[in-house]
C-alpha positions as CSV (number, residue, x, y, z in Angstrom):
1,X,0.0,0.0,0.0
2,X,0.9,3.8,-0.4
3,X,0.2,7.1,1.4
4,X,-1.9,10.1,0.9
5,X,-0.6,13.7,1.4
6,X,-2.7,14.4,4.5
7,X,-2.1,12.0,7.4
8,X,-5.3,10.4,6.4
9,X,-7.3,7.6,8.0
10,X,-4.8,5.4,9.6
11,X,-7.5,3.3,11.0
12,X,-11.1,2.8,10.1
13,X,-12.0,-0.4,11.7
14,X,-15.4,-0.6,10.1
15,X,-13.8,-0.1,6.8
16,X,-10.1,-0.4,6.7
17,X,-6.8,-1.7,7.6
18,X,-4.2,0.8,8.6
19,X,-2.1,2.7,6.2
20,X,-0.9,6.2,6.6
21,X,-1.8,8.4,3.9
22,X,-2.7,6.2,1.0
23,X,-4.4,2.8,1.0
24,X,-2.6,-0.4,1.5
25,X,-5.9,-2.1,1.6
26,X,-9.3,-0.9,0.4
27,X,-12.8,-1.3,1.3
28,X,-16.0,-0.6,-0.6
29,X,-16.7,2.9,-1.9
30,X,-18.7,3.7,1.2
31,X,-15.9,2.4,3.5
32,X,-12.5,3.3,2.0
33,X,-9.2,2.2,3.5
34,X,-7.2,5.1,2.4
35,X,-5.7,7.3,5.0
36,X,-6.5,10.8,5.1
37,X,-6.9,11.7,8.7
38,X,-6.7,8.7,11.0
39,X,-10.1,9.4,12.3
40,X,-10.7,5.9,13.4
41,X,-14.1,4.9,12.0
42,X,-16.0,7.9,13.5
43,X,-14.8,9.9,10.5
44,X,-15.9,7.5,7.9
45,X,-17.8,10.2,6.1
46,X,-14.5,12.0,5.5
47,X,-13.1,9.3,3.3
48,X,-13.7,9.7,-0.4
49,X,-15.4,7.2,-2.6
50,X,-13.5,5.0,-4.9
51,X,-13.1,6.3,-8.4
52,X,-15.1,4.6,-11.1
53,X,-13.1,1.5,-12.0
54,X,-13.0,-0.3,-15.3
55,X,-15.2,-3.4,-14.9
56,X,-13.7,-6.7,-15.8
57,X,-15.6,-9.6,-17.3
58,X,-14.6,-13.1,-16.3
59,X,-12.4,-14.2,-17.8
60,X,-10.7,-11.4,-19.7
61,X,-7.5,-11.5,-21.8
62,X,-5.2,-8.5,-21.4
63,X,-2.3,-8.0,-23.8
64,X,1.0,-8.9,-22.2
65,X,4.3,-10.4,-23.3
66,X,4.1,-14.0,-24.5
67,X,5.7,-15.8,-21.6
68,X,4.5,-18.8,-19.7
69,X,5.0,-17.2,-16.3
70,X,5.0,-13.5,-16.3
71,X,4.2,-13.4,-12.6
72,X,5.9,-15.3,-9.7
73,X,2.4,-16.1,-8.3
74,X,-1.2,-15.5,-9.2
75,X,-2.2,-12.0,-8.4
76,X,-5.5,-11.1,-6.6
77,X,-7.0,-7.6,-6.7
78,X,-10.3,-5.7,-6.4
79,X,-12.1,-4.2,-9.4
80,X,-15.7,-3.3,-10.2
81,X,-17.9,-5.9,-11.8
82,X,-20.4,-5.0,-14.5
83,X,-22.8,-3.7,-11.8
84,X,-20.2,-1.3,-10.5
85,X,-19.6,-3.3,-7.3
86,X,-16.1,-4.1,-6.1
87,X,-15.3,-7.8,-6.3
88,X,-12.2,-10.0,-6.1
89,X,-10.5,-11.0,-9.3
90,X,-7.3,-13.0,-10.0
91,X,-4.7,-12.9,-12.7
92,X,-2.9,-16.2,-13.3
93,X,0.8,-16.4,-13.6
94,X,0.7,-16.0,-17.4
95,X,-0.4,-12.4,-16.9
96,X,-3.3,-13.0,-19.4
97,X,-5.9,-15.2,-17.8
98,X,-8.4,-13.4,-15.5
99,X,-11.0,-15.0,-13.2
100,X,-13.6,-13.3,-11.1
101,X,-13.5,-15.0,-7.7
102,X,-16.4,-13.4,-5.7
103,X,-20.0,-12.7,-6.9
104,X,-21.5,-10.8,-4.0
105,X,-24.7,-8.7,-4.2
106,X,-22.8,-6.0,-2.3
107,X,-19.3,-4.5,-2.7
108,X,-16.4,-6.5,-1.3
109,X,-14.2,-4.6,1.2
110,X,-11.0,-5.9,2.8
111,X,-9.9,-9.4,2.0
112,X,-6.9,-11.8,2.2
113,X,-5.7,-14.8,0.3
114,X,-4.7,-18.1,2.0
115,X,-1.0,-18.7,1.5
116,X,-1.7,-22.5,1.5
117,X,-4.5,-23.0,-1.0
118,X,-5.5,-19.7,-2.5
119,X,-8.9,-19.6,-0.9
120,X,-10.1,-16.2,0.0
121,X,-11.6,-14.6,3.2
122,X,-13.3,-11.3,2.6
123,X,-15.8,-8.8,4.0
124,X,-19.1,-7.9,2.4
125,X,-22.4,-6.7,3.9
126,X,-20.6,-6.7,7.4
127,X,-20.0,-10.4,7.1
128,X,-16.7,-12.3,6.9
129,X,-17.0,-14.9,4.2
130,X,-14.9,-17.6,2.6
131,X,-14.7,-19.1,-0.9
132,X,-12.2,-21.6,-2.4
133,X,-9.7,-20.7,-5.0
134,X,-12.3,-20.9,-7.7
135,X,-15.0,-18.9,-5.9
136,X,-17.0,-22.0,-4.9
137,X,-18.1,-23.3,-1.5
138,X,-19.2,-19.8,-0.2
139,X,-19.5,-19.8,3.6
140,X,-20.4,-17.1,6.1
141,X,-17.8,-17.3,8.9
142,X,-18.9,-14.3,10.9
143,X,-22.1,-12.2,10.7
144,X,-21.8,-8.8,12.3
145,X,-25.4,-7.9,11.6
146,X,-26.6,-4.4,10.6
147,X,-23.9,-1.8,11.4
148,X,-24.8,0.7,14.1
149,X,-23.9,4.1,12.5
150,X,-23.8,5.7,16.0
151,X,-21.3,3.2,17.3
152,X,-19.9,1.1,14.5
153,X,-16.9,0.0,16.5
154,X,-19.1,-2.5,18.4
155,X,-20.2,-4.8,15.6
156,X,-18.3,-3.9,12.4
157,X,-16.5,-6.8,10.9
158,X,-13.3,-6.0,8.9
159,X,-9.6,-6.6,8.1
160,X,-9.3,-10.4,7.8
161,X,-5.7,-11.6,7.7
162,X,-4.7,-15.3,7.2
163,X,-1.9,-16.8,9.3
164,X,0.9,-18.3,7.3
165,X,-0.2,-21.9,8.0
166,X,-3.7,-21.1,6.8
167,X,-5.3,-22.3,10.1
168,X,-6.2,-19.0,11.7
169,X,-7.9,-15.8,10.5
170,X,-7.2,-12.6,12.5
171,X,-9.9,-10.0,12.0
172,X,-11.5,-7.0,13.8
173,X,-14.9,-7.3,15.4
174,X,-15.3,-5.3,18.5
175,X,-11.5,-5.6,18.8
176,X,-8.8,-7.9,17.7
177,X,-10.2,-11.4,17.2
178,X,-9.1,-14.8,15.9
179,X,-11.2,-17.3,13.9
180,X,-10.0,-21.0,14.0
181,X,-10.6,-22.1,10.5
182,X,-10.8,-25.8,11.4
183,X,-13.3,-25.5,14.2
184,X,-15.0,-22.1,13.8
185,X,-14.1,-21.1,17.3
186,X,-13.7,-17.3,17.7
187,X,-11.5,-15.7,20.4
188,X,-11.5,-11.9,21.0
189,X,-8.1,-11.0,22.6
190,X,-8.2,-7.2,22.6
191,X,-11.4,-5.3,23.3
192,X,-11.9,-2.0,21.6
193,X,-11.6,0.8,24.2
194,X,-14.6,3.1,23.9
195,X,-15.4,5.9,26.4
196,X,-19.1,6.5,26.9
197,X,-18.8,8.6,30.0
198,X,-19.8,11.8,28.1
199,X,-23.0,10.3,26.9
200,X,-21.7,9.5,23.5
201,X,-18.9,7.1,22.3
202,X,-15.4,8.4,22.1
203,X,-12.7,6.2,20.7
204,X,-9.7,5.5,23.0
205,X,-8.2,2.6,21.2
206,X,-9.4,0.4,18.3
207,X,-7.6,-2.8,17.3
208,X,-7.3,-4.6,14.0
209,X,-4.8,-7.0,12.4
210,X,-2.3,-5.9,9.7
211,X,0.0,-8.7,8.7
212,X,1.6,-11.8,10.3
213,X,5.3,-12.3,10.6
214,X,6.7,-14.9,8.2
215,X,6.9,-17.5,11.0
216,X,3.4,-16.8,12.2
217,X,4.5,-16.2,15.8
218,X,3.8,-12.4,15.7
219,X,1.1,-10.2,14.3
220,X,1.5,-6.6,13.3
221,X,-1.6,-4.8,14.5
222,X,-3.1,-1.3,14.0
223,X,-4.2,0.8,17.0
224,X,-6.5,3.6,16.1
225,X,-7.2,6.6,18.2
226,X,-9.9,9.2,17.7
227,X,-7.6,11.5,15.8
228,X,-4.5,9.5,15.3
229,X,-3.2,6.0,15.2
230,X,-0.1,3.8,15.6
231,X,1.0,0.2,15.2
232,X,2.3,-2.5,17.5
233,X,3.2,-6.2,17.6
234,X,0.9,-8.7,19.1
235,X,2.2,-12.1,20.4
236,X,-0.5,-14.7,20.3
237,X,1.4,-17.2,22.4
238,X,1.3,-15.1,25.5
239,X,-1.3,-12.5,24.6
240,X,1.1,-9.5,24.9
241,X,1.3,-6.3,22.9
242,X,4.7,-4.6,22.2
243,X,4.2,-1.0,21.3
244,X,6.5,0.9,19.0
245,X,8.8,3.6,20.5
246,X,10.1,6.3,18.3
247,X,13.0,8.2,20.0
248,X,11.3,11.5,19.2
249,X,7.9,10.3,20.3
250,X,6.4,10.7,16.8
251,X,3.6,8.7,15.2
252,X,4.4,5.3,13.6
253,X,3.1,4.9,10.1
254,X,2.6,3.9,7.2
255,X,3.9,1.0,5.2
256,X,5.4,-1.8,7.4
257,X,7.1,-4.9,6.1
258,X,8.4,-7.8,8.1
259,X,12.0,-8.9,7.5
260,X,12.3,-12.6,6.5
261,X,13.2,-14.0,10.0
262,X,10.4,-12.0,11.6
263,X,12.7,-10.4,14.2
264,X,11.8,-6.9,13.0
265,X,10.1,-4.7,10.5
266,X,10.8,-1.8,8.2
267,X,8.4,1.1,8.3
268,X,8.3,3.8,5.6
269,X,6.4,6.9,4.7
270,X,6.4,8.7,1.3
271,X,4.4,11.8,2.4
272,X,4.7,14.5,5.0
273,X,1.6,15.6,7.0
274,X,0.7,14.8,10.5
275,X,3.4,12.2,10.3
276,X,7.0,12.4,9.0
277,X,8.2,10.8,5.8
278,X,11.2,8.6,5.9
279,X,12.4,5.1,6.7
280,X,12.7,3.3,10.1
281,X,13.6,-0.1,11.4
282,X,11.6,-1.6,14.3
283,X,12.8,-4.3,16.7
284,X,9.8,-6.6,17.2
285,X,11.0,-7.8,20.6
286,X,11.0,-4.5,22.3
287,X,9.4,-2.1,19.8
288,X,12.4,0.2,19.7
289,X,12.7,2.1,16.4
290,X,15.8,3.2,14.6
291,X,15.6,6.1,12.2
292,X,17.4,5.2,9.0
293,X,16.3,8.0,6.8
294,X,14.8,11.0,8.7
295,X,12.0,12.8,7.0
296,X,13.8,16.1,7.6
297,X,17.4,15.5,6.8
298,X,20.2,17.4,8.6
299,X,21.1,19.2,5.3
300,X,17.6,20.7,5.1
301,X,16.3,18.3,2.4
302,X,13.5,15.8,2.8
303,X,13.6,12.0,2.6
304,X,10.7,9.9,1.2
305,X,10.5,6.1,1.2
306,X,7.9,3.5,0.3
307,X,7.5,-0.3,-0.1
308,X,10.6,-1.6,1.7
309,X,11.5,-5.3,1.1
310,X,14.5,-7.4,2.1
311,X,15.4,-9.4,-1.0
312,X,17.0,-12.9,-1.0
313,X,20.4,-11.2,-1.4
314,X,19.9,-9.5,2.0
315,X,19.7,-6.1,0.4
316,X,16.9,-3.7,0.9
317,X,14.8,-2.8,-2.1
318,X,12.5,0.2,-1.8
319,X,11.3,3.3,-3.5
320,X,13.0,6.6,-2.5
321,X,13.6,10.2,-3.2
322,X,15.4,13.1,-1.6
323,X,14.0,16.5,-2.3
324,X,14.8,20.0,-1.4
325,X,11.2,20.9,-1.0
326,X,8.0,19.1,0.1
327,X,6.0,18.1,-3.0
328,X,2.7,20.0,-3.5
329,X,1.0,16.8,-4.5
330,X,0.3,13.8,-2.2
331,X,2.0,11.7,-4.9
332,X,5.7,12.0,-4.2
333,X,7.8,11.1,-7.2
334,X,10.0,8.2,-6.3
335,X,12.9,6.1,-7.7
336,X,13.4,2.4,-7.4
337,X,16.6,1.7,-5.4
338,X,18.6,-1.0,-3.6
339,X,20.8,-0.5,-0.6
340,X,22.3,-2.2,2.4
341,X,20.0,-3.0,5.4
342,X,20.4,0.6,6.7
343,X,18.8,2.2,3.6
344,X,22.0,4.2,3.0
345,X,25.0,2.0,2.5
346,X,25.7,1.3,-1.2
347,X,22.4,2.7,-2.2
348,X,22.0,2.6,-6.0
349,X,19.2,3.7,-8.3
350,X,18.0,0.7,-10.2
351,X,16.0,2.5,-12.9
352,X,16.7,5.9,-14.5
353,X,13.0,6.8,-14.7
354,X,10.9,8.4,-12.0
355,X,7.7,6.7,-10.6
356,X,5.0,9.3,-10.4
357,X,1.3,9.0,-9.2
358,X,1.9,5.6,-7.7
359,X,-0.9,4.4,-5.5
360,X,0.2,0.9,-4.6
361,X,3.4,-1.1,-4.8
362,X,3.6,-4.9,-4.4
363,X,7.1,-6.4,-4.7
364,X,7.5,-10.0,-5.8
365,X,8.9,-11.9,-2.7
366,X,12.2,-12.3,-4.4
367,X,12.4,-8.6,-5.5
368,X,12.5,-9.6,-9.2
369,X,9.7,-7.2,-10.0
370,X,7.1,-4.9,-8.5
371,X,3.5,-4.5,-9.5
372,X,2.7,-0.8,-9.4
373,X,-0.7,0.8,-9.7
374,X,-0.7,4.3,-11.3
375,X,-3.4,6.9,-10.6
376,X,-5.2,8.0,-13.8
377,X,-4.9,11.6,-12.6
378,X,-3.0,13.2,-9.8
379,X,-5.9,13.6,-7.4
380,X,-6.9,10.0,-7.4
381,X,-5.3,8.1,-4.5
382,X,-6.7,4.6,-4.8
383,X,-6.1,2.0,-7.5
384,X,-5.3,2.6,-11.1
385,X,-3.6,0.7,-14.0
386,X,-1.5,-2.2,-12.7
387,X,1.9,-2.5,-14.4
388,X,4.8,-4.8,-13.8
389,X,8.0,-2.8,-13.3
390,X,11.4,-4.5,-13.3
391,X,14.5,-3.5,-11.4
392,X,16.7,-4.5,-14.4
393,X,15.3,-2.1,-16.9
394,X,13.2,-4.7,-18.8
395,X,10.2,-3.1,-20.5
396,X,7.2,-2.6,-18.3
397,X,4.2,-4.9,-18.8
398,X,0.7,-3.8,-18.3
399,X,-1.6,-6.2,-16.5
400,X,-5.0,-4.5,-16.2
401,X,-6.6,-1.1,-16.6
402,X,-7.7,-1.0,-12.9
403,X,-6.7,-2.8,-9.7
404,X,-6.7,-2.0,-6.1
405,X,-5.6,-3.9,-3.0
406,X,-3.1,-6.2,-4.7
407,X,-2.2,-9.5,-3.0
408,X,-0.1,-12.5,-4.1
409,X,-1.7,-16.0,-4.2
410,X,0.3,-19.1,-3.1
């Protein structure tokens, strides 16, 4: 996911997963997971609707290079169906074969793909549902019922996240909850903190899952406040939360990625607003953060970073720019780079071209390519044309005219 210029909705439990300033995950047009003010669900009305997307039939062939495996895995994404409702689609590894996976009568919001079998868990009509890899076997796992617009934190269902072994689904429903896929047992481990002492609900803390560590022993979670938000690591084995600690006390946001051994995470931000831009490393054991690229550099320039990934060579791949002035647009122009683990040592620009108006970046696990969505115009901050971009200057390959909330299949 990606950031918007304003701090943006870091956490909208009824509609989102956290991301500072542009969406890393999206919900239906009425419940968008973009970040534009971290207003934690109460400010749902402030989030813009999704732009009109280009509907896909199922299946659809899209022109792409003639290769047997253009992609390292199948690629899932959201797009509008013929009725204009967001549904889940999949592009096979050949980059040409498309399949619609869900056929809901209402828009699909957040979703996740099982790393084991490609089945999908997703949110629609305030229900958490499951279908197999082909869209068959539809099951309702959790039914939140009608959403209470006056207190939607109590029964909104959102943000499903599969565990790496495919046995557990973390999700938000009145707090951080877990669904045992084999038995259907639900366990809520962190209750949303809502203050009703004033006669109306005020958010203190809202909890939702973000992503599991590769070994499945830790879970990155989002913590939403009334007008802000942060992240932390939840340890399922002992039900403990490790909060992140920036030396300067600033907010933690927006694009976190686990390192391969799960001992830490990189956090990046490509916009400046209520939070800083820059790049950080987080120790998952104690939550301590190290600033690698400060948003405001000592020389008076500004650092911007997005989509950090540790490649199989141990190098850090990410998108970066250093500018003398803060961009007027929420889309910061970025370059594809590689560096040592500190984001600075031996940093080299991999491509001569600048990446502009990017809304979402999904690296291949081996850093051999990145799927990038480009906004059709500067003021659109969710989704766009999905294009394969290579770090070795091979020509880009277009995948589809519109995609949002990109996820790899198994």
